[in-house]
C-alpha positions as CSV (number, residue, x, y, z in Angstrom):
1,X,0.0,0.0,0.0
2,X,2.8,2.4,0.8
3,X,4.4,1.8,-2.6
4,X,1.1,2.4,-4.4
5,X,0.6,5.7,-2.4
6,X,4.1,6.9,-3.3
7,X,3.5,6.2,-7.0
8,X,0.1,7.9,-6.9
9,X,1.7,11.1,-5.4
10,X,4.5,11.0,-8.0
11,X,2.2,10.6,-10.9
12,X,-0.2,13.4,-9.7
13,X,2.8,15.7,-9.2
14,X,4.2,15.1,-12.7
15,X,0.8,15.5,-14.3
16,X,0.3,18.9,-12.5
17,X,3.8,20.1,-13.6
18,X,3.0,19.0,-17.2
19,X,-0.2,21.0,-17.3
20,X,1.3,24.0,-15.5
21,X,4.2,24.3,-18.0
22,X,2.1,23.9,-21.2
23,X,3.0,27.4,-22.3
24,X,6.8,26.7,-22.1
25,X,7.1,23.6,-24.2
26,X,5.2,20.8,-22.6
27,X,1.8,19.8,-24.2
28,X,-0.6,17.0,-23.6
29,X,-0.7,14.6,-26.5
30,X,1.6,13.7,-29.3
31,X,3.7,16.0,-31.6
32,X,2.0,15.0,-34.9
33,X,-1.7,15.7,-35.7
34,X,-3.5,14.3,-38.7
35,X,-6.6,16.3,-39.5
36,X,-9.4,15.2,-41.8
37,X,-8.9,17.1,-45.0
38,X,-11.4,19.2,-46.9
39,X,-11.8,16.5,-49.6
40,X,-14.0,14.6,-47.2
41,X,-11.7,11.8,-46.0
42,X,-13.7,9.7,-43.6
43,X,-12.4,9.4,-40.0
44,X,-11.1,5.9,-39.2
45,X,-11.0,3.9,-36.0
46,X,-8.4,4.4,-33.3
47,X,-5.8,2.0,-31.9
48,X,-6.8,-1.5,-30.9
49,X,-4.8,-4.4,-29.4
50,X,-5.2,-8.0,-28.3
51,X,-2.7,-9.3,-25.8
52,X,-2.1,-12.6,-24.0
53,X,0.6,-13.1,-21.4
54,X,2.0,-15.3,-18.7
55,X,4.8,-14.7,-16.1
56,X,6.3,-16.1,-13.0
57,X,9.1,-14.6,-10.9
58,X,10.8,-14.9,-7.5
59,X,13.5,-13.2,-5.6
60,X,14.9,-16.4,-4.0
61,X,13.5,-19.5,-5.7
62,X,15.8,-20.4,-8.6
63,X,15.1,-22.7,-11.5
64,X,17.8,-25.0,-10.2
65,X,16.2,-25.2,-6.7
66,X,12.8,-25.9,-8.2
67,X,14.2,-28.6,-10.4
68,X,15.9,-30.3,-7.4
69,X,12.6,-30.3,-5.5
70,X,10.8,-31.7,-8.5
71,X,13.4,-34.4,-9.2
72,X,13.8,-35.4,-5.5
73,X,16.8,-37.0,-3.9
74,X,19.1,-35.6,-1.2
75,X,18.6,-31.9,-0.6
76,X,21.8,-30.6,1.1
77,X,23.4,-27.4,2.1
78,X,24.8,-26.9,-1.4
79,X,21.3,-26.5,-2.7
80,X,19.7,-24.8,0.3
81,X,22.4,-22.3,1.3
82,X,22.2,-20.2,-2.0
83,X,18.4,-19.9,-1.6
84,X,18.7,-18.8,2.1
85,X,21.3,-16.2,1.2
86,X,19.0,-14.6,-1.4
87,X,16.5,-13.7,1.3
88,X,17.4,-10.0,1.4
89,X,15.4,-8.2,4.0
90,X,14.2,-11.4,5.5
91,X,11.4,-12.1,3.0
92,X,11.0,-14.4,0.0
93,X,8.5,-13.8,-2.8
94,X,7.0,-15.7,-5.6
95,X,4.2,-14.6,-7.9
96,X,3.0,-13.8,-11.4
97,X,0.0,-13.6,-13.6
98,X,-1.7,-15.2,-16.6
99,X,-4.3,-13.5,-18.7
100,X,-5.5,-11.8,-21.9
101,X,-6.9,-8.4,-22.7
102,X,-8.4,-6.5,-25.7
103,X,-8.5,-2.7,-26.0
104,X,-10.1,-0.7,-28.7
105,X,-11.2,2.8,-29.8
106,X,-14.1,3.5,-32.3
107,X,-14.3,6.1,-35.0
108,X,-14.4,9.7,-33.8
109,X,-17.9,10.9,-32.8
110,X,-19.0,13.2,-35.5
111,X,-17.3,14.1,-38.8
112,X,-14.5,16.0,-37.1
113,X,-15.1,14.8,-33.6
114,X,-12.4,15.2,-30.9
115,X,-13.6,12.2,-28.9
116,X,-14.3,8.6,-29.6
117,X,-15.7,5.7,-27.6
118,X,-13.1,3.3,-26.2
119,X,-13.2,0.2,-24.1
120,X,-11.4,-2.9,-22.9
121,X,-12.1,-6.3,-21.5
122,X,-10.2,-9.4,-20.4
123,X,-9.4,-11.9,-17.8
124,X,-6.4,-12.4,-15.5
125,X,-5.3,-14.9,-12.8
126,X,-2.9,-13.4,-10.2
127,X,-1.0,-15.5,-7.7
128,X,1.3,-14.3,-4.9
129,X,3.2,-15.9,-2.1
130,X,5.5,-14.6,0.6
131,X,7.4,-16.1,3.5
132,X,10.1,-15.2,6.0
133,X,13.7,-16.5,6.0
134,X,13.2,-17.8,9.5
135,X,10.3,-20.0,8.3
136,X,12.5,-21.3,5.4
137,X,15.2,-22.3,7.9
138,X,12.7,-24.0,10.2
139,X,11.3,-26.1,7.4
140,X,14.6,-27.1,5.7
141,X,17.2,-26.9,8.5
142,X,15.3,-27.1,11.7
143,X,16.1,-24.9,14.6
144,X,19.2,-26.6,15.8
145,X,21.5,-24.0,14.3
146,X,20.0,-21.0,16.0
147,X,18.7,-21.9,19.4
148,X,18.2,-18.9,21.6
149,X,17.0,-16.8,18.7
150,X,13.4,-15.7,18.0
151,X,12.2,-16.9,14.6
152,X,9.7,-14.6,13.1
153,X,6.8,-16.1,11.1
154,X,4.6,-13.0,10.7
155,X,4.2,-11.9,7.1
156,X,3.9,-15.3,5.5
157,X,1.0,-15.8,3.2
158,X,-0.4,-17.1,-0.1
159,X,-3.2,-15.7,-2.2
160,X,-4.7,-16.3,-5.7
161,X,-7.5,-14.7,-7.6
162,X,-9.2,-14.9,-10.9
163,X,-10.6,-11.6,-12.3
164,X,-12.8,-10.6,-15.3
165,X,-13.1,-7.0,-16.3
166,X,-14.9,-4.8,-18.8
167,X,-14.4,-1.1,-19.3
168,X,-16.0,1.7,-21.4
169,X,-15.0,5.3,-21.8
170,X,-13.8,8.1,-24.0
171,X,-10.5,8.8,-25.8
172,X,-9.4,12.1,-27.3
173,X,-8.4,11.9,-30.9
174,X,-6.0,14.8,-30.6
175,X,-4.3,14.4,-27.2
176,X,-4.9,10.6,-26.9
177,X,-6.0,11.0,-23.3
178,X,-8.1,8.0,-22.4
179,X,-10.5,7.5,-19.5
180,X,-12.6,4.4,-18.7
181,X,-14.9,3.2,-16.0
182,X,-14.5,-0.5,-15.5
183,X,-16.5,-3.2,-13.8
184,X,-14.4,-6.0,-12.3
185,X,-15.6,-9.4,-11.3
186,X,-13.5,-11.7,-9.0
187,X,-15.0,-15.0,-10.0
188,X,-12.8,-17.1,-7.6
189,X,-10.0,-16.7,-5.1
190,X,-8.4,-17.9,-1.9
191,X,-6.1,-16.4,0.8
192,X,-4.0,-17.8,3.7
193,X,-1.7,-15.8,6.0
194,X,0.1,-15.7,9.3
195,X,-0.6,-12.3,10.7
196,X,1.4,-13.1,13.9
197,X,3.7,-15.9,14.8
198,X,7.1,-16.6,16.3
199,X,9.1,-19.6,17.6
200,X,11.8,-19.6,20.3
201,X,13.9,-22.4,21.9
202,X,16.5,-21.6,24.6
203,X,20.1,-22.2,24.0
204,X,20.1,-25.2,26.3
205,X,17.0,-26.6,24.7
206,X,15.1,-26.7,28.0
207,X,12.6,-23.9,27.4
208,X,10.2,-23.2,24.6
209,X,7.9,-20.3,23.7
210,X,5.8,-20.3,20.5
211,X,2.8,-18.5,19.2
212,X,0.9,-18.9,16.0
213,X,-2.1,-17.1,14.6
214,X,-3.1,-18.1,11.1
215,X,-6.2,-17.3,8.9
216,X,-7.6,-18.8,5.8
217,X,-10.4,-17.6,3.4
218,X,-11.9,-19.4,0.5
219,X,-14.1,-17.1,-1.6
220,X,-16.7,-19.8,-2.1
221,X,-19.5,-21.4,-0.1
222,X,-18.5,-24.8,1.2
223,X,-21.3,-27.2,2.2
224,X,-19.9,-30.3,3.9
225,X,-23.1,-31.9,5.0
226,X,-23.7,-35.5,4.2
227,X,-26.7,-34.8,2.0
228,X,-24.7,-32.3,-0.1
229,X,-21.7,-34.4,-0.7
230,X,-19.2,-31.5,0.1
231,X,-20.4,-29.1,-2.6
232,X,-18.5,-25.9,-3.4
233,X,-20.4,-22.9,-4.7
234,X,-18.5,-19.9,-6.1
235,X,-19.3,-16.5,-4.7
236,X,-18.3,-13.9,-7.3
237,X,-17.5,-10.4,-6.0
238,X,-17.9,-7.2,-8.0
239,X,-16.1,-3.9,-8.0
240,X,-15.8,-0.7,-9.9
241,X,-12.6,1.2,-10.9
242,X,-11.2,3.7,-13.3
243,X,-8.6,3.2,-15.9
244,X,-6.9,5.6,-18.3
245,X,-3.8,7.0,-20.0
246,X,-2.3,10.5,-19.8
247,X,0.4,11.1,-22.5
248,X,2.7,14.1,-22.4
249,X,5.1,15.2,-25.2
250,X,7.5,18.0,-25.8
251,X,7.1,20.5,-28.6
252,X,10.8,21.0,-29.1
253,X,12.6,17.9,-27.7
254,X,12.3,14.2,-28.8
255,X,10.9,13.1,-25.4
256,X,7.6,11.7,-24.3
257,X,6.1,10.8,-21.0
258,X,3.1,8.6,-20.4
259,X,1.1,7.8,-17.2
260,X,-1.1,4.7,-17.2
261,X,-3.5,3.6,-14.5
262,X,-5.8,0.6,-14.4
263,X,-8.6,-0.5,-12.1
264,X,-8.2,2.1,-9.4
265,X,-11.1,1.2,-7.2
266,X,-12.7,-1.1,-4.7
267,X,-14.1,-4.6,-4.6
268,X,-17.3,-5.4,-2.7
269,X,-17.2,-8.9,-1.3
270,X,-20.5,-10.6,-0.4
271,X,-21.1,-12.5,2.8
272,X,-20.8,-16.3,2.9
273,X,-17.1,-17.1,2.1
274,X,-15.7,-19.9,4.1
275,X,-13.2,-18.7,6.7
276,X,-11.0,-20.4,9.3
277,X,-8.8,-18.9,12.0
278,X,-6.5,-20.9,14.3
279,X,-4.3,-19.7,17.1
280,X,-2.0,-21.6,19.5
281,X,0.5,-20.8,22.1
282,X,3.0,-23.1,23.8
283,X,5.2,-21.9,26.6
284,X,7.4,-23.6,29.2
285,X,10.3,-22.4,31.4
286,X,11.9,-25.8,31.7
287,X,11.5,-29.6,31.2
288,X,11.1,-31.3,34.6
289,X,11.3,-35.1,34.7
290,X,7.9,-35.6,36.3
291,X,4.9,-33.3,36.7
292,X,1.4,-32.5,35.7
293,X,2.3,-30.0,33.0
294,X,4.9,-30.2,30.3
295,X,7.6,-32.7,31.4
296,X,9.6,-35.6,30.0
297,X,7.0,-37.9,31.5
298,X,4.1,-36.2,29.8
299,X,6.0,-36.0,26.5
300,X,6.8,-39.7,26.7
301,X,3.1,-40.5,27.4
302,X,1.8,-38.2,24.8
303,X,-0.1,-36.1,27.3
304,X,0.5,-32.6,25.9
305,X,-1.8,-29.7,26.7
306,X,-1.6,-26.4,24.7
307,X,-3.7,-23.3,24.6
308,X,-5.3,-23.4,21.2
309,X,-8.4,-21.9,19.5
310,X,-10.0,-22.9,16.2
311,X,-12.8,-20.9,14.5
312,X,-14.6,-22.0,11.4
313,X,-17.4,-20.1,9.9
314,X,-18.5,-17.7,7.1
315,X,-17.5,-14.2,6.3
316,X,-19.5,-11.0,6.5
317,X,-19.7,-8.4,3.8
318,X,-16.5,-6.3,3.4
319,X,-14.8,-3.9,1.0
320,X,-11.3,-4.4,-0.2
321,X,-9.0,-2.8,-2.9
322,X,-8.9,-4.1,-6.5
323,X,-5.5,-5.3,-7.8
324,X,-4.9,-1.8,-9.2
325,X,-1.9,-1.0,-11.4
326,X,0.0,2.3,-11.9
327,X,2.9,3.0,-14.3
328,X,4.9,5.9,-15.6
329,X,7.1,5.7,-18.7
330,X,9.7,8.1,-20.1
331,X,10.8,7.8,-23.7
332,X,13.7,9.6,-25.4
333,X,14.4,9.3,-29.1
334,X,17.9,10.7,-30.0
335,X,17.3,9.6,-33.6
336,X,14.3,8.3,-35.6
337,X,15.6,4.7,-35.3
338,X,16.8,4.7,-31.7
339,X,14.7,4.8,-28.5
340,X,15.6,4.9,-24.8
341,X,12.9,3.9,-22.4
342,X,12.6,4.2,-18.6
343,X,9.6,3.1,-16.6
344,X,8.3,2.4,-13.1
345,X,5.1,0.4,-12.2
346,X,3.4,-0.7,-9.0
347,X,0.4,-2.6,-7.9
348,X,-1.1,-5.8,-9.2
349,X,-0.2,-7.5,-5.9
350,X,3.5,-6.9,-6.6
351,X,5.4,-6.6,-3.2
352,X,7.8,-4.0,-4.6
353,X,7.8,-1.5,-7.5
354,X,9.0,-2.8,-10.9
355,X,11.8,-0.7,-12.5
356,X,12.6,-1.0,-16.2
357,X,15.3,0.5,-18.4
358,X,15.9,-0.4,-22.0
359,X,16.9,0.6,-25.5
360,X,15.3,0.0,-28.8
361,X,16.5,0.0,-32.4
362,X,14.7,0.0,-35.7
363,X,17.2,-1.3,-38.4
364,X,14.4,-1.8,-41.0
365,X,11.3,0.2,-41.7
366,X,8.9,-2.5,-40.6
367,X,11.0,-4.3,-37.9
368,X,12.3,-3.2,-34.5
369,X,13.7,-4.9,-31.4
370,X,15.0,-3.9,-28.0
371,X,16.6,-5.1,-24.8
372,X,15.6,-4.2,-21.2
373,X,16.8,-4.7,-17.6
374,X,14.1,-5.2,-15.0
375,X,14.3,-5.1,-11.3
376,X,11.7,-5.5,-8.6
377,X,8.1,-6.7,-8.6
378,X,8.4,-10.4,-7.5
379,X,11.9,-10.8,-8.8
380,X,15.5,-9.7,-8.9
381,X,17.5,-8.1,-11.7
382,X,16.6,-9.9,-15.0
383,X,16.8,-9.2,-18.7
384,X,14.0,-8.9,-21.2
385,X,13.9,-8.7,-25.0
386,X,11.2,-7.6,-27.4
387,X,10.6,-7.4,-31.1
388,X,7.9,-5.9,-33.3
389,X,7.0,-6.6,-36.9
390,X,4.8,-4.2,-38.8
391,X,3.4,-6.6,-41.3
392,X,1.0,-4.1,-42.9
393,X,0.2,-0.4,-42.9
394,X,-1.9,-0.5,-39.8
395,X,-1.1,-4.0,-38.3
396,X,1.7,-4.9,-36.0
397,X,2.9,-7.9,-34.0
398,X,4.8,-7.5,-30.8
399,X,6.5,-10.2,-28.8
400,X,8.2,-9.7,-25.4
401,X,10.2,-12.4,-23.5
402,X,11.3,-11.8,-20.0
403,X,14.3,-13.7,-18.8
404,X,14.6,-15.9,-21.9
405,X,17.1,-18.3,-20.5
406,X,14.6,-19.2,-17.7
407,X,12.5,-21.2,-20.3
408,X,15.3,-23.8,-20.6
409,X,14.2,-25.5,-17.4
410,X,16.4,-28.6,-17.6
411,X,19.5,-26.8,-18.9
412,X,22.6,-26.1,-16.8
413,X,22.6,-22.4,-17.9
414,X,19.1,-21.9,-16.4
415,X,20.0,-23.0,-12.9
416,X,20.4,-19.5,-11.6
417,X,17.5,-17.9,-13.3
418,X,14.6,-16.8,-11.1
419,X,11.6,-16.5,-13.4
420,X,10.3,-16.3,-16.9
421,X,7.5,-14.5,-18.9
422,X,6.2,-14.0,-22.4
423,X,3.7,-11.5,-23.9
424,X,2.2,-11.7,-27.4
425,X,0.3,-8.7,-28.7
426,X,-1.4,-7.8,-32.0
427,X,-2.0,-4.1,-32.6
428,X,-4.0,-2.1,-35.0
429,X,-2.7,1.5,-35.4
430,X,-5.0,4.5,-35.6
431,X,-6.0,5.9,-39.0
432,X,-7.0,9.3,-40.3
433,X,-8.3,11.9,-37.8
434,X,-6.1,10.7,-34.9
435,X,-2.9,12.1,-33.6
436,X,0.2,9.9,-33.7
437,X,0.5,8.2,-30.3
438,X,4.1,7.8,-29.2
439,X,5.5,4.4,-28.2
440,X,7.8,1.8,-29.7
441,X,8.2,3.3,-33.2
442,X,4.4,3.5,-33.7
443,X,4.2,6.4,-36.1
444,X,1.0,6.3,-38.2
445,X,0.9,5.1,-41.8
446,X,0.9,8.0,-44.3
């Protein structure tokens, strides 16, 4: 939440500065305007795109470690130690998304209209997991190596959600500003977390103090009665948000700036989701040989008593945030066939902002490619490559591959990769009556 708030403040500040300095060289929109001529050239439709993607990243789980777990065998320090050392800040992450989306813009409203209808729709599955380095040690090493130290479990959690969305709004044909109101449906989802938990064993191993509070939520109605046969009924939740684009371009310099926001809003969850909460505390100041409480005798007999509480029920109505996304992109074109791009994005359940820096080159009129370095999100520093092929006047194919080596799962060179991702996008470029929208060499066809 703190990262999203920081990005919101940054984007609002930049937008305000851009509008305030419109008279000294910064204007909203692109530098090239195509007007409908007096001969009666009919206005054409705006941009459109269809995208499909899938990605998975982690800041600690390497491809080599995942392959070792999958193949089985002896898991020793040579495999575990590199993973533990990657837990910078004491937390490990893993997450990603799979989905598709279509965006479009209609013909301008009116013969020389400045606005056109626009919209988008699509589906996305987002998954996210986080855990502490102390929990990783307890699972794989045990606590023998750090007796006398408090192991923190708070902050561990897993969540997954499937979302459908549809949006409708207006887009300016001159400035290319875009604003949509979107309706979002979470058709299914689940959450599990440890809001509070710790584990402590004394250096001599004769005292123990632990506490665990864990919660789980299944966004569905679970009927476990004998007559129902354990039926599960989905409980879709609906929300409303705003999405849009704000492009800024210089009148005198080859630079562009673009702000994008998606699904800024709230989700209204209905009552009836299956929830469970469990808490347990276990404390002793020593292990006597005999006694009525915790002792060597009671442990041998299996007579252990702990303070525990289990609650199972259904949820009440609540309001939560949508998996909103914010991004800001800066593009500098020192020449017509070279582009330098910097961007920052946040949201979409990413635990950290995602930073991207890259360069693009267009060696041929209809072909361009580029390389990028990405850091943050769910992962560490990783490369990405992209290529675009403009196979007709108004049609373009774009392919992006994140961490290409990570796709060679059984290869030795992929052992120290931490993720992979691919995006395929088909684009239709705007026609007459629309300003030229900046981007990756996306000038309109003349």
